[in-house]
N, C-alpha and C positions, 0 to 999 in steps of 0.2 A: 554509624549509619552507612549502609551500602550506597556507593555512588551510582547514579544513573549512568548508563553506557554513554561515554563520550561527552558528559555534560560540560566539561571545560574546553571543548574544542572550539566552539564559537567564541567564547570570551578570549581565548588565546589568539584566534585569527583577528578579532577586533583590536586587540592590543597591538598587534603588528601593523594593522592598517592605520592606526593612529600615529604610530611612531616611525614609520618608514619615511625616508627622505622624499621630498616632493619629486626629485628627479627619478625616483624609483617607481613612482606612481604611473598609471597608464598615460596620464597627461597632466600637465600643470594647470590646465584650464579648469575653471569651475564648471564648465559644461561637460565634463567627462561623464561617461556612463558605465555602469557595472551591472552584470547579471549574476545573481546569487542562486545557485541550484541546490535544492533539497536540504536547506538548513532551516529546521523548525524554530530555532532560537532567534531572537531579535538582535543580538549583540553586534554581529558583523554589519548587518544592514544599517544600524544606527551609527556605527563608527564611520562608515563610508559616507553616509548622508551628512555627518558633521563636517566633512571636508568639502562639501559642495557637490559631491557626486550624485547623479541621478541613478537610483537603484531600482532594478526590476527583480522581484523575487518570484521564483517558480518552484513548485513542488509537485511531484506526481500524485501525492496524497492530498486530499482536501484539507487545507490549512488556512486559518484566518490571515488575511493580508497578503496572500500569495496566489499567483495565477496557478490554476490546476487544469492542465490539459495533457493529452498524451505525449506532447513533445514541446520542448522549450520554444519561446518566441524567437523569431529569426534574427532580430538585431538589425545591423551590427552593433557591437558593444566595444568599448575600449579595453575592458578586462572582464574575465569570468572567474567566479569563485565556486568551487564544487565541494560540497560536504561529503565526506567519505561514506559511501553506502555499505550495505551489508555484504553484497556479493562482489567478487572480482569482475565478473562479466558486466554487472551493472556499473561498476566504476569505469571500466573501459568504454562503455556506451556513453556515459555522461561526459567523459573527457573528450570523446570524439565530437559530441554535440557542442561542447565548449569551444573546441578548436575551429568548428565551422562558424562560430559567431564572433570571431575576432579577426583582425587583419594580421599580416606578417609583422613580427616584432612585438605584438601585444602579449601580455602575461596571462597565463592560465594557472590558477591556484587550486590546490587540493589540500584539504585540512581534515584532520580527524584524530582520534585517540589511538594509543598503542593497541588496546584490545579490540580495535576495529580493523586492524591490519594496515595501518598507515605506514609502518616501518618498511614494508616491502611494496608499497603502492606505486613507487616510481615506474615500475614495469607496466603499469596500466596506461601511461601516457602514450598517445598514438604516435606512429611515425609522422614526421612533419613538425615535431616539437624539438626544441633544443635541449641542452643538458638540464636535467632536473636537479634542483638544488633545494636543500632544507633551509628555508629562510628563518625558521624559528623552531626550537625544540624546548618545550616547557610544559610542566604539569602533566607529564605522560602523554602529551599531544605533539603533533608536528604539523607544520605548514610547508608544503612543497610548492615550488614555483618553477615554471618553464615557459619560455617564449615560443610562440608559433613561428615557424620558419617556412612552412608550406601547408597547403590544404591537407586535411586528414584523408587517409586512404579510403575509408568507407563513405558511402553516400549519406547525405544529411537527411535522415528520416528514420522513424521507428521500424519500418519494414526491413531496413538493413540488418536488424538485430533479431529477426524472426527465427524461431526454431519450430520445426514441425515434427511431432512425435506421434506414433500410434499408441492409443490407449484403449482399454477395454474394461467396462464395468459389468460384463456378463452378457451383453447383448450383441457382441461382435466388435471387432476392432474398428477404430475410426481415427482419422487424422486430427490432431489437436495442435493448436497454435499456442506458443508460449513466447514471452518476451523477458528479458533480464529483470530480475527482482520480483517477479510474481511469486505467489505462494506455490510451493510444490513444483518448482520449475522442472519440466521435462518428465513428469511422472504423475500418476494418480495415487495420492497418499492413502495410507491405510484407514484413517478415520473417515474420509469421504467415501471410500469404497464400502465400509461397513454401513454407513448411513444409507447409501444408495440401495443396499440390499433390503432395507427396512422401510423404504418410502411407501406410504399409503397411496392408493390410486385416487386421483381427483376426478370428480364426475364431469360429464360433458358441460362445456362452457365454464368450468371452474377457473379460479384465479390462484396462482402460485406466486409466492414471494421467496426469493433466495437472498437471505441476509448475509452480507459479506461474501458475495458471489465469487470473487476471484476470477478465474478464467472461464467459469460457467459449468463445471461438470454436474453439480447438483441440479441446476436449472434444467440442463439438457436431459438428464435422467428422469426428473420428475415430469417434464413435458412429454417425454417418450411414452410413459405409462399412463398419461392422463387421457380422459375422454376427448372426443372431437370438440374443436372450438376452444380448448383451454388456452389460457393466457399465462405467460410467465414474466415476472418483473425481477430484474437483477439489480440489487442495491449494493454498491461497492464504493469505498472511499478512494481507491487507487485508479486514476484515469488510465494508466497503462494496462492494468488488469481488465478494465472495461473495454479497451481497444481489442484485447485478445478475445474477450467474450463476444464482441461483435462479429468476429470471424467464426467462433465456435458455436454460437447459439444465434444464428441470424434472425430467427423468429422472435427473439426475446426483446422486451422493452428495458433499456438500460438506464439506470438513474445513478448519478454521482452523489453519494451521500453515505453517512456513517451511522445514522440513528433512524429509528422507525418513524420518528416525526417528520423525516424527509420524504415520506411516501404516504399515499392515500389508500386506505383499504376500501371495502373489506376483502380479505383473502380466505380461501378455503383451506390452504395449506401454507405454512411458513416453514421453510427448511433452512438449516444453518449448521456450518462447522465454524463456530465463532473463534476469533483470536483470543488467547488467554495470556498474552504477554504484551508488555509495553517496553520495548527495548529488550534487555536481558531479564528484566524483572517480571515475575508473574503478576498478572493483574486480572481480576475478575470484573472490572468495571464494565466492559462491553457485554459480558454475559449477564451481569445483573440488570443492566438497562434493557437488554433484549428480553429477558424473562419478565421483567416488570411491565414493559410496554406492549408485549405481544398480544395480550387480550384486547388491546385497544384497536388493533388492525385486523383481527381475525373475525370472520363471519360467524354467525350463530352455528354452532356445530363444527366450526373450523378447528384445525389441529396444528400444533407445533411439533416438529420432528427435528431434533438436534443431536449432535454428537459432541462428546467432550471426554477428557481424561477421567477415568473412573474415580481417581483419588480426589477430584474436586467436588465440593458440596452442591452439585447442580440439583440433585433431588430435593434438597431442603429449600432451595430457591424456588423451584417449580411449585412446591406445595403451597407457597404463599400466594401464587398467582393463578393456579389452576385447581379445579375440583378433581379431575381424574388424571393421575400421573402414573406412568409405568415405565419400567426398563424393558426395552424391546430387544436388546442384543448386547452381548459382551464379547469382546475379542481382544486379547492382549491388554494393553493399557486403556482401551477405549470402551465407552458405553454409549448406547443410543437411547435417548429418552423421547417418549411421546406423551403429549399432554393436551388436554382440551377441557373446556368448561371453566367458568369462573367459580370460585368458592362461594358458599352461602354467606351472606353477611352475618356478623355476630349478633346474637340475641341481645336486645336492650334490657338493661336491668329493670326489674319491676319496682 
């Protein structure tokens, strides 16, 4: 069986947290506090709580039992633990945030798997931290530790990590805001570009839902070609992406959520470039839920327009939920699908 990306990282960190000498902990007091950033697994938090530490968990993605906001809570904390993220820039951002939440001499931990880039991750610790040491190397994972010796060089806030890039989906260039770790950072990806070219026009006063909105290009493009008085709702599970969308689509209504049951319809148009991976593994779970639940939030005559890799069985999934399904465009590895109407119910046996 193929291992999930980095699945042993949190158990490894938990093992070290349990076995470290009390003098190595942030404090010998049972009143110590720890902040755990972006670790979806429960192992580390449970290990810290077993020692009497009060744990605050924060994740940029909506996750059970974790605070989900665009920026971690201010603290201060006695120690911070950071789960290795996907991008180097996001790792640097989280480590800066960690260093801003502890005092001088307090430890900052970074843990992850070899295939996540943890071997070369010491370079992401900010100026103002001491020597980075590998506290534990096990199960193709590493735990790196460094003590803060001075405040980090960047300001403590998401805006310190803002990138502004000019993008154009065919109606002229515009400035677009990105933050580390968002989808298609610094560019307009090919799949989204193709879907924008095929977006239907929404009538005056219509409602648009962008599922998995990211930084908001689909929402902005759909609103741009809609009639007067149209409304757009951006549904996205990443609080940092929604923060970017707030800058990019100021007229949109933003909802932190990951499933269609998090939102109230009806909508005249549902647009989406949905994720098809969970970690490194391909997963159609999000696509299947989107297609299954879309008719529940669409208005009578409403339409779903989505893009996906053409090798995926999206057409078959759509046929189970919609009466009228067609391929609207193909380019490279991507295909745009448009669907509307619910299938006729099966005839009862006589």
